[in-house]
C-alpha positions, 0 to 999 in steps of 0.5 A: 353763707348759702342762700335758701332762695336759690332757683335750683341746683347751680348749672355747671359752666358747660351747661350754661354755655350750652343754653347760650349757644343753643338757645341765644345763638351766642358763641360766648358770654360777654364780660360779667354776664356769666358772674351775674347769671351764676349769682342770680341762679345761686339765689343772691341778690345781685345788681349788674352795671353793664354798659349799653351794648353789654348785654344785660337781657341775657342775665335774666333771660339766660337764668329763666331758660336754664332753670325752667322757671319764669322771670319776671321783669319790671320794665319802665315803658310799655312801648319798651316792654313790647320791643323787648318781648318782640326781640325775646320771641324772635330768639325762640324765648316764650315771652309775654307782658302784662299790661293794661291793654290786655282785656280780661280773656287775654289776661286770664289766658296769660296768667294761666300760662304763667301758673303752668310754666309755659312762659319763660319771660314775663315783662311788667310795668311797676304799676301792674305788680300789685294786681298781678300779685293778687291774681296769682293767689299767692303763688309765685311761679318766679324763678328771678324778679328782675328790675330793668333800667334799675337807675330809674329808681334813684332821684339822683339818676338822669331818668328818675321814675317815681312809680319805681321807688314802690319796687322795694315793696314789690319784692316783698310780694315776689322776691321771698322765693325768688332771686333779685336782680337789678340791671342798668347801664348807668349808675354812679356810686351814689345811684348804686347805693340808692338802688340797693337801699330802695330795693332792700337788697341783702348782701348783694353781689354787685358787678360793674362793667367797664364803660371804656368802649375803645371802638367808640371815637368821641369828639365835640364841636361848639355849634356856634363854630360850626356855622349852622348845627343843621349843615354840620348834622348833614355833613356828618351824614353824607360822610357816614357811608356804611351802616346806620346813624342815630341823631338826638334832639332836645325836643319833639319839635326839633326831631321832626324839623330836622328830619324834614329838613334832611330829607329836603336835602336828599338824606332820607330820615325818619323822626321818632318821639313820644308824641308820634302814635305807637303804629308809626313809632313802631313802623320807624323802628322797624325801618331802622332795625331792618336797615331800610332807613339809615337815619332816624332823628329822635328824642331820647324816647328812641333807643331803649330796646334798640339793638342794632349792631352796625350804628356807625354814627351817633350825633347829638344835635343838642347837649344831652341832659347829663353825662349818664344819658350821653353814655347810654346814647353813644353806647348804641354805636358800634355794638359789633365792635367796629369802629364808630363815630359819636359827635357832640355838637353843643352850645350854652344855649342847650344848657338854658333849654335844659334847665328851663325844662326842669323848672317844674321839678321839685327844688332838690330834684331841679339842683340836681338837674341843673348841676347834671347838665352843667357838668355835661357842658363842661365835658363837651367843652373841655380839652381833656380826654374825653373817654378818661373823663366819662369813665371817671364819672362812673368810678372807673380809671382810664389812662390817657391817651385812650386812642378814642377821641379827639383830645387824644388825636384819634378823630376830630369833628373838623375831619369828619365834617370834611369827609362829608364835603363841609 
């Protein structure tokens, strides 16, 4: 059935590839990108589940460039929007964001540029959409209405944000004459259904990419068997002689403390978390992306929008809150396709800490979070194939042996620790 909300005539394959090469510098599409872009450009509602590093941004950026109509992109965090705008500008795209930091003159100038078609990508927070619709006075210059990090819509997702639940209404403001695209790196079947329902997606095309990353070698080690978690982290970092490393911790205090402890032992490391002022966070991120800083010790606040190809090591110094979070965070390693190590240090006390952090959540949400972290613990403590277990969580089958985890003999935490002088 044809869709009357199409952006325009569907560009042929050679046209899309030409734009991909000339404007984005990519020699070819990554798995799923072409199918999603073509669906969006036909005007069809589309849900793209592409793992971390799968190139989600191209799915809403390319239609804007190829069609000449702006993509409106909903993003959950102001800091993330700024990162996304900065990266888009560095690629020569005309991008901007609308948020509460703009004064009246800046906002008026930006909206005039949007109406005139001089902006290719406009990022906005969910709470900014109502006013944006009023300011545009019924005009709809957008070819695509994209919801980034769409799993935030679902209360069954690890990063649920209540303001995302209102986006179903926003589609009535923007999507009647626009293609609706929802993109995420992590969505179980339950989250997928919730996203489709909440956004009132009509006959959506759904693309689910593979979560199997054979270049990521997954392994886990109990912290009580590692003598001291900090010493294990230091040994792993010393053994990582190429590229960069990210170390994840549960708390801001833990990230700051561990970064300082590492520096005192000769391992230059920066802390990153939401409690730092925006200027310092921007400094740390730039130091990391440029390669001047090889190690960042962070909470989950670090990672969204970070696209660095040579992260060779991701360490979870504490247990993640869910398999969804774990998949996103290890997915920041090895984006260039080269072998990279992902080491999970865990203990039962991590589970208790996570459950304590969820104690103020509503009862149903609290029960979900409790189940999620316990499932994460079972994954860590299991002796089975980790790649198979992770992919199975997202409905994908990977036959063992995967050749890319400690259970299948590809790597072991002990060997990695020994490499760093443990």
